[in-house]
Residue frames as qw, qx, qy, qz and C-alpha x, y, z in Angstrom:
[[0.000, 0.891, 0.454, 0.000, 0.00, 0.00, 0.00],
 [0.477, 0.342, 0.015, 0.810, 1.42, 3.36, -1.02],
 [0.116, -0.354, 0.139, -0.917, -0.78, 5.68, 0.98],
 [0.379, -0.451, -0.797, 0.131, -2.91, 5.42, 4.03],
 [0.172, -0.618, -0.018, -0.767, -5.12, 8.25, 5.27],
 [0.386, -0.269, -0.737, 0.484, -5.42, 8.64, 9.00],
 [0.258, -0.657, -0.227, -0.671, -8.21, 10.53, 10.67],
 [0.384, -0.151, -0.672, 0.615, -8.06, 11.66, 14.26],
 [0.298, -0.837, -0.340, -0.309, -10.33, 13.46, 16.67],
 [0.101, 0.613, -0.419, 0.663, -8.98, 15.92, 19.16],
 [0.238, -0.077, -0.821, 0.513, -8.72, 15.15, 22.85],
 [0.209, 0.305, 0.547, -0.751, -12.15, 15.29, 24.44],
 [0.481, 0.227, -0.354, -0.769, -13.91, 15.03, 21.07],
 [0.835, 0.036, 0.408, -0.367, -16.51, 12.28, 20.53],
 [0.503, -0.104, 0.788, 0.338, -15.65, 9.14, 18.55],
 [0.215, 0.130, -0.577, -0.777, -16.50, 8.94, 14.87],
 [0.651, 0.193, 0.445, -0.585, -20.13, 8.13, 14.24],
 [0.612, 0.252, 0.729, 0.172, -21.59, 5.64, 11.79],
 [0.416, 0.877, 0.227, -0.079, -22.56, 8.60, 9.61],
 [0.096, -0.840, 0.459, 0.271, -18.92, 9.79, 9.64],
 [0.505, -0.219, 0.799, 0.240, -17.77, 6.33, 8.57],
 [0.583, 0.570, 0.577, 0.045, -20.32, 6.26, 5.74],
 [0.238, 0.953, -0.056, -0.178, -19.19, 9.66, 4.48],
 [0.245, -0.675, 0.645, 0.263, -15.55, 8.60, 4.55],
 [0.610, 0.067, 0.775, 0.148, -16.36, 5.32, 2.79],
 [0.552, 0.755, 0.352, -0.028, -17.94, 7.23, -0.10],
 [0.107, 0.936, -0.290, -0.165, -14.77, 9.34, -0.50],
 [0.627, -0.438, 0.605, 0.222, -12.25, 6.47, -0.40],
 [0.743, 0.355, 0.491, 0.284, -12.69, 5.27, -4.03],
 [0.332, 0.925, 0.071, 0.171, -12.17, 8.83, -5.30],
 [0.318, -0.851, 0.413, 0.064, -9.12, 9.40, -3.13],
 [0.743, -0.183, 0.597, 0.242, -7.64, 6.07, -4.25],
 [0.652, 0.616, 0.359, 0.256, -8.24, 6.90, -7.94],
 [0.103, 0.982, -0.128, 0.091, -6.59, 10.29, -7.52],
 [0.510, -0.664, 0.527, 0.142, -3.59, 8.74, -5.83],
 [0.773, 0.124, 0.557, 0.278, -3.20, 6.11, -8.57],
 [0.491, 0.819, 0.208, 0.210, -3.47, 8.79, -11.26],
 [0.111, -0.951, 0.287, 0.000, -0.81, 10.92, -9.59],
 [0.650, -0.427, 0.592, 0.212, 1.56, 7.97, -9.41],
 [0.699, 0.326, 0.556, 0.312, 1.07, 7.21, -13.08],
 [0.258, 0.954, 0.078, -0.128, 1.36, 10.83, -14.22],
 [0.226, 0.803, -0.551, 0.025, 5.15, 10.54, -14.16],
 [0.985, -0.084, -0.153, -0.009, 6.26, 6.93, -14.24],
 [0.594, -0.667, 0.392, 0.220, 9.40, 5.87, -12.42],
 [0.739, 0.631, -0.222, 0.083, 12.50, 5.61, -14.56],
 [0.840, -0.372, 0.066, 0.389, 16.02, 4.39, -14.01],
 [0.535, 0.187, 0.149, 0.810, 17.59, 7.28, -15.89],
 [0.078, -0.560, -0.275, 0.778, 17.48, 11.00, -15.17],
 [0.374, 0.726, 0.490, 0.303, 15.53, 13.38, -17.35],
 [0.316, 0.509, 0.029, 0.800, 16.04, 17.04, -18.16],
 [0.400, -0.741, -0.051, -0.537, 14.30, 18.02, -14.91],
 [0.860, -0.330, -0.325, 0.216, 16.29, 15.78, -12.54],
 [0.211, -0.922, 0.283, -0.158, 18.44, 17.36, -9.85],
 [0.789, 0.260, -0.443, 0.336, 22.03, 16.15, -9.76],
 [0.544, -0.817, 0.149, -0.118, 23.71, 16.01, -6.36],
 [0.696, 0.380, -0.442, 0.420, 27.47, 15.90, -5.79],
 [0.625, -0.780, 0.016, 0.009, 28.97, 15.66, -2.30],
 [0.505, 0.639, -0.420, 0.401, 32.54, 16.87, -1.87],
 [0.769, -0.391, -0.370, 0.344, 34.70, 15.70, 1.02],
 [0.341, -0.877, -0.039, 0.336, 36.66, 18.16, 3.21],
 [0.464, -0.362, 0.445, 0.675, 39.55, 18.11, 0.72],
 [0.373, 0.562, -0.153, -0.722, 37.23, 18.98, -2.18],
 [0.071, 0.157, -0.915, -0.366, 37.24, 15.55, -3.83],
 [0.676, -0.119, -0.331, -0.648, 34.03, 13.93, -5.01],
 [0.284, -0.209, 0.846, -0.400, 32.79, 11.68, -2.24],
 [0.337, 0.350, 0.873, -0.034, 29.46, 10.66, -3.76],
 [0.270, 0.242, -0.247, -0.899, 27.03, 11.65, -6.48],
 [0.653, 0.315, 0.598, -0.342, 23.73, 10.53, -7.91],
 [0.567, 0.283, 0.659, 0.405, 22.94, 9.36, -11.43],
 [0.250, 0.916, 0.308, 0.057, 21.46, 12.72, -12.39],
 [0.259, -0.852, 0.293, 0.347, 24.77, 14.40, -11.49],
 [0.543, -0.142, 0.682, 0.469, 26.54, 12.05, -13.90],
 [0.427, 0.669, 0.569, 0.216, 23.99, 12.98, -16.57],
 [0.058, 0.993, 0.076, -0.076, 24.57, 16.72, -16.09],
 [0.410, -0.681, 0.460, 0.396, 28.36, 16.42, -15.81],
 [0.574, 0.104, 0.689, 0.430, 28.49, 14.37, -18.99],
 [0.336, 0.815, 0.446, 0.153, 26.49, 17.14, -20.69],
 [0.171, -0.935, 0.102, 0.294, 29.10, 19.77, -19.79],
 [0.627, 0.742, -0.228, 0.072, 31.98, 20.75, -22.01],
 [0.227, 0.685, -0.614, 0.319, 34.94, 20.50, -19.64],
 [0.744, -0.396, 0.444, -0.304, 34.36, 17.26, -17.78],
 [0.337, 0.365, -0.860, -0.120, 36.15, 13.97, -18.01],
 [0.846, -0.264, -0.087, -0.455, 33.71, 11.15, -17.23],
 [0.506, 0.224, -0.777, 0.300, 35.49, 9.02, -14.64],
 [0.653, -0.612, -0.331, -0.299, 33.54, 7.76, -11.66],
 [0.786, -0.351, -0.288, 0.420, 36.62, 7.43, -9.46],
 [0.396, -0.395, -0.011, 0.829, 38.36, 10.73, -10.11],
 [0.295, 0.770, 0.508, 0.248, 35.84, 12.93, -11.83],
 [0.293, -0.053, 0.008, 0.955, 37.20, 16.31, -12.86],
 [0.091, 0.753, 0.589, -0.280, 34.61, 18.93, -12.16],
 [0.324, 0.726, 0.259, 0.549, 33.89, 21.99, -14.29],
 [0.316, 0.183, -0.287, 0.886, 35.46, 25.20, -13.06],
 [0.389, -0.478, -0.121, -0.778, 32.04, 26.68, -12.21],
 [0.825, -0.425, -0.354, -0.117, 31.36, 23.82, -9.78],
 [0.695, -0.056, -0.356, 0.623, 34.83, 24.11, -8.24],
 [0.087, 0.336, -0.111, 0.931, 34.38, 27.89, -7.83],
 [0.593, -0.517, -0.232, -0.572, 30.96, 27.43, -6.24],
 [0.851, -0.337, -0.363, 0.174, 32.38, 24.90, -3.76],
 [0.526, 0.114, -0.265, 0.800, 35.35, 27.19, -3.05],
 [0.193, -0.495, -0.029, -0.847, 32.96, 30.06, -2.29],
 [0.772, -0.507, -0.275, -0.266, 31.05, 27.89, 0.20],
 [0.809, -0.153, -0.320, 0.470, 34.35, 26.84, 1.81],
 [0.290, 0.311, -0.151, 0.892, 35.54, 30.47, 1.99],
 [0.429, -0.565, -0.113, -0.696, 32.29, 31.60, 3.60],
 [0.854, -0.411, -0.317, 0.037, 32.66, 28.84, 6.19],
 [0.666, 0.030, -0.257, 0.700, 36.23, 29.95, 6.93],
 [0.050, 0.376, -0.051, 0.924, 35.08, 33.57, 7.30],
 [0.024, -0.280, -0.779, 0.560, 32.29, 32.51, 9.66],
 [0.316, -0.034, -0.237, -0.918, 29.54, 33.96, 7.50],
 [0.526, 0.077, 0.630, -0.566, 26.03, 32.99, 8.58],
 [0.812, 0.455, 0.100, -0.352, 24.85, 32.06, 5.08],
 [0.342, -0.453, 0.763, 0.311, 27.00, 29.25, 3.82],
 [0.695, 0.471, 0.541, 0.039, 25.64, 28.80, 0.32],
 [0.042, -0.521, 0.413, 0.746, 26.72, 29.90, -3.12],
 [0.673, 0.478, 0.561, -0.070, 25.32, 29.66, -6.60],
 [0.010, 0.489, -0.487, -0.723, 26.09, 30.15, -10.23],
 [0.818, 0.428, 0.280, -0.262, 25.08, 28.79, -13.60],
 [0.262, -0.432, 0.712, 0.488, 26.84, 27.10, -16.49],
 [0.671, 0.434, -0.235, -0.553, 26.19, 25.95, -20.05],
 [0.809, -0.030, 0.584, 0.062, 26.05, 22.44, -21.40],
 [0.313, -0.148, 0.669, 0.657, 27.46, 21.41, -24.78],
 [0.172, 0.561, 0.752, 0.299, 23.88, 21.63, -26.12],
 [0.054, 0.394, 0.091, 0.913, 23.65, 25.24, -24.97],
 [0.535, -0.669, -0.467, -0.218, 21.24, 24.63, -22.09],
 [0.055, -0.637, 0.424, -0.642, 21.75, 26.47, -18.82],
 [0.690, -0.289, -0.642, 0.167, 22.35, 24.62, -15.56],
 [0.399, -0.822, 0.137, -0.383, 21.89, 26.00, -12.08],
 [0.659, 0.136, -0.596, 0.437, 24.82, 25.24, -9.76],
 [0.471, -0.746, 0.057, -0.467, 23.99, 25.60, -6.05],
 [0.549, 0.191, -0.690, 0.432, 26.49, 24.84, -3.29],
 [0.574, -0.668, 0.016, -0.473, 25.67, 24.38, 0.37],
 [0.024, 0.469, -0.794, 0.386, 27.47, 23.30, 3.52],
 [0.822, -0.250, -0.443, -0.255, 26.55, 19.90, 4.97],
 [0.419, -0.600, 0.583, -0.353, 27.13, 18.80, 8.54],
 [0.750, 0.157, -0.634, -0.102, 28.38, 15.26, 9.04],
 [0.845, -0.513, -0.130, -0.081, 28.60, 12.80, 11.90],
 [0.818, -0.040, -0.143, 0.555, 32.41, 12.90, 11.84],
 [0.275, -0.815, -0.118, 0.496, 32.45, 16.69, 12.35],
 [0.329, -0.212, 0.477, 0.787, 34.14, 17.30, 8.99],
 [0.455, 0.593, 0.195, -0.635, 31.99, 19.58, 6.82],
 [0.472, 0.214, 0.728, 0.449, 31.02, 18.39, 3.38],
 [0.235, 0.404, -0.112, -0.877, 29.78, 20.49, 0.50],
 [0.518, 0.439, 0.734, 0.014, 26.73, 19.52, -1.53],
 [0.094, 0.325, -0.370, -0.865, 26.51, 20.84, -5.06],
 [0.521, 0.465, 0.683, -0.217, 23.11, 20.57, -6.73],
 [0.041, -0.191, 0.560, 0.805, 22.84, 20.77, -10.51],
 [0.366, 0.532, 0.748, -0.156, 19.61, 21.30, -12.36],
 [0.330, 0.573, 0.485, 0.572, 17.95, 23.09, -15.25],
 [0.165, -0.560, -0.211, 0.784, 18.06, 26.88, -15.17],
 [0.448, 0.820, 0.354, -0.019, 16.20, 29.34, -17.39],
 [0.600, 0.370, 0.083, 0.704, 18.42, 31.32, -19.76],
 [0.259, -0.430, -0.245, 0.829, 19.62, 34.68, -18.44],
 [0.300, 0.833, 0.368, -0.284, 17.65, 37.74, -19.52]]
């Protein structure tokens, strides 16, 4: 089961009545149909599309620690990348965004994010957003999120 509605009454409120149950029972088929339709509106896929958000996590030394499949898609679409899952060279825009986040952390600035945009080989624009991540080992990581961006004005 993918979804389960739960209905509650507040403290001190009476229990649901038989009439309440009848009303709810008449709504259930419509709610179920709507949920099924929403799940089928965009079927699951094992490959990213043009709307997928790529996520890259950089370790404290700035090396790629992990990334999702959409990040691979976007990096492969860029002009200055070398596709290599073990030692991926990142485009300068991504490196600069991560360096800005790292610099803001070093300066103690309260907002530890940075952003830019870059072009793909096809001429599309990508948003590049960097943000500081906290980790259980106390060593900050940087997340870089890549996704479609409207062309500049």
